[in-house]
Structures are given as structure tokens and as C-alpha cells.
N, C-alpha and C positions, 0 to 999 in steps of 0.2 A: 750780893748788896747792890742794890742801884746804885749809880753814881752819874751824874748831866755833867761830863766835862764841856766847859766854857770855853770852848771856839769855833768860829766857824771856819777855821785852817784846818783843811781835809787834811794835809800833810800831817800837822798835828795829833789828830784826830790817829790817828791809824797807829802813830808811834804810843799814844794810851794805849790801844787795844791792846797792840802786842803786846804790849808790857802787863798791865795790868789783869785782862779777861784769864789768862795761865792761873793768879793768884785769887779767881772765883769773885771779879766784879765785873757784873751787869754795865757794861761802860754804852753808854748813850748819848748821841751829841746834841749840844744845843739845839740845832736846827730842827731838831725830832720833834722839841717842846715849845718851845718859843722860839719859832723863826723870825728870823731880822731882826734881833735886836745887837744892836752894835754899842758896848760900852765904850765911853771917852777912857783913851789911856792917860791921861794926863797925872799921871802918879811921876815922881821924882826918882826912883827906884824901878827896876824888876817887883820887886817883894810888894809894894804898894799897888804896881797895876794888877799883878796875880789876885791878892786880896779884893779888889774893888770889882774884877769880873766875876771871881766865884761869888761874891756877894751879891751880886746884882742877878746872876742867875738863881742864887738859892731865893731869892724875895720872890721873882715870879713864880718858881714851880714848888716851894717848899720841901725841894728832895735837897740830898744831899751834894756838892758841886764843887768841882774841882778847877784848875785855871792854873793854866804857866805863864809867867812871863818871862821871854828869854830873849838874846839879842848876842848881838856880835861886841867886842870891844877890844878896841886895834890899838895898839901902844903907842904907834908911829902917830899913830891919830886924836893923842889923849885922852883914849878911850870910847873914841867916838866910832862907828854911831849908838850904842851903847841902848837906853832905852828908846829911840827912835829909830831903831835897826829898822823893822817893816817900812817906815816913815821917810828913809833918809835920803830918798829919791824926790821925795814929792807924793801927792795925792794925785790921780789914784795910786793906793800899791801897785807896784811890779818890782818881782825880784829881777828881771833884767835888767829893768831901770836902775836899782840898787846897786846890784853887781857892776855895773857900769861905771857906777858913779865913787865904788870904792877902789875901783882900778886905777880910774881918774887920779882920785884922793892921793893915791901910792906910789903915781908914777915917779921914777927916780931912787925909790926907795931902793935896796939891797935886802937881797934874802934874807939875811944875817938881823935885819932891821925890822923884820914884818911879824915877827910876835903877836899872838894874838890868841883868845879866848871867847870861845860859848860860856853865857853862864844862862841857868834855868834857875826862877822860883818857879817854885808849886805851892799851892795855896788850895784847903779844903775848906768849905763854910758848910757846918753839917747844923748850926743856929748860931741865933745872935749870940755872942761872945766865945763861941765853943766851935774853934780853928783849930787846924792843924798846917803847920808848913815849914819848910825847906828849901833849904838853896844848894846849888853845887854847880860846877865850871868843868871845860872841859881844854887843857891848853891846846893849842895846834899855831900854825902860821898861813898867811895867805901869800895863793898862789899869784902866776902873774895872768893866769888864764883859766877860764873855765875851764870845769875837766869829769865827764863821767853824765852819767844821765838820771840817774837816781836822786832822791833827797827833795831837797825845795827851800828856799829862801838863799842864804848864802852857802848852802853846802857845795858848790861846786866849785868855790875860793876855797875851800878852809879845808888845809890839808892838815892830818895826823899822819907822823910818818912820811910814806911815798905815795899814800892816795888820799883822793878827796872824800868828804863823806859821800860824795853823788859817785862816789867809785865802789863803796862799802854796800854790804846785802843790808837788809832792816836791821838783821839778826846782829851782823860784825859792829851795825851802828850804835845801835841800843846799849853795846857792851862797853863804848868806851864814851859814847855823849853824855853833856850838861842835862841833858833832858833822862835820857838814861839811867843816869847817877840820881838824878835827885828824886824819880819815880822810886827807884829801890831804896831809896832812904824813906821812901813817902809811907811804903808800904809796909817798911820794918815797924814806923811806927802807928801806922793803924795795925796790925798785931799786937804790940805792946797796949793799945789802946783797949783793944778789946778784952785781954786778958786782966787787965786792972778794970772793967764795968760790972 
């Protein structure tokens, strides 16, 4: 089944490919079918933004479109940056600037109070009124400095156990990450959908 991934983020696209391709999906990035489309992410929840992105790409292509909206929720910051994760440091988007702002806002916060979670909401639009959606999360803590060279976004600061997401291989990250969990749930939902068609 051909499925359009509604993202311009190459890091996210690689994660979708790693998880969905072995399950039999032909994963196509939105830039291949409708380049330059930017969907305003003005929803108040991750789920709203995921639906909005997938629905827009479905409308433009007529093909099933899947989107993820995800972000980092830090307890000591009242859940921020949350749905504003990508734009935390303002425009234009910059992972490095967002990481710097996060560390600055957590100055003086001790390790035991730096608990956080990544959240991923997945939505696939097959047609008007025909969607599948799920959400999952990964618990961790925020480090005191960036670590590792892999990943993207807040991965260098987000610690699961002793390692940051940026220090994990793609497969190790997929096994524990918010997006990996949500995509595996989505795959199960797709299997059930096919069985009931």
C-alpha cells in the first residue's frame, strides 16, 4: 500500500520508513508528490495538528496520508514546549536554538526534577471521515548538555536511562521512542482494518 508521509522533516521521514516499510507499506514523502506545502500547525493538541497535516496532504493528492505531530513536554516547565516544540525558539526553526533555550529555561533545576516525555500523535486520513489515529509517549529526563551525534530535534538532550536519543542507533531509538510505539500501534490498527474490510 502506498502511503504519503505528511512531513518535510527528513528525520521523521526516515523513522516512518524504518518502521512502516518492513510492514509492507510503500512510504513516500510529501515533497515527492506536493513539494513546498507548509501546513500551519495551530491546533492546541498534538492530535489536532497530526490530523490537520494528514488531511491537507490527502486533499492535495487523493492518496492516504499519514502525519505525526510530536513534541517534548517538560514537567518543570509546566509541560512546555509541548505543541510548540519545533517553534520553541521562534522562527526560523532551529534544533540548536530550541535546545539552547530549553537548557537556559532549566538552569538551576536539579536532575531529579528534569523529568519529561516525548509524545507522538499519529493520524492517517484515507478519505473524508475515514481516519485512524493513535498516540503514545516515552518517559525520560532532560540532560545538562547535548550528547551524541544522531537523531534530530531535542534528541541530544532527552535521556532514556544513561543514553540520549542521539546516542542510540535508529533501531534502538525506534524500540523505545514515542513515535516508534505509536507507529507500531498504528500498524496493528491497520492490520485489524484490513481484516474487517
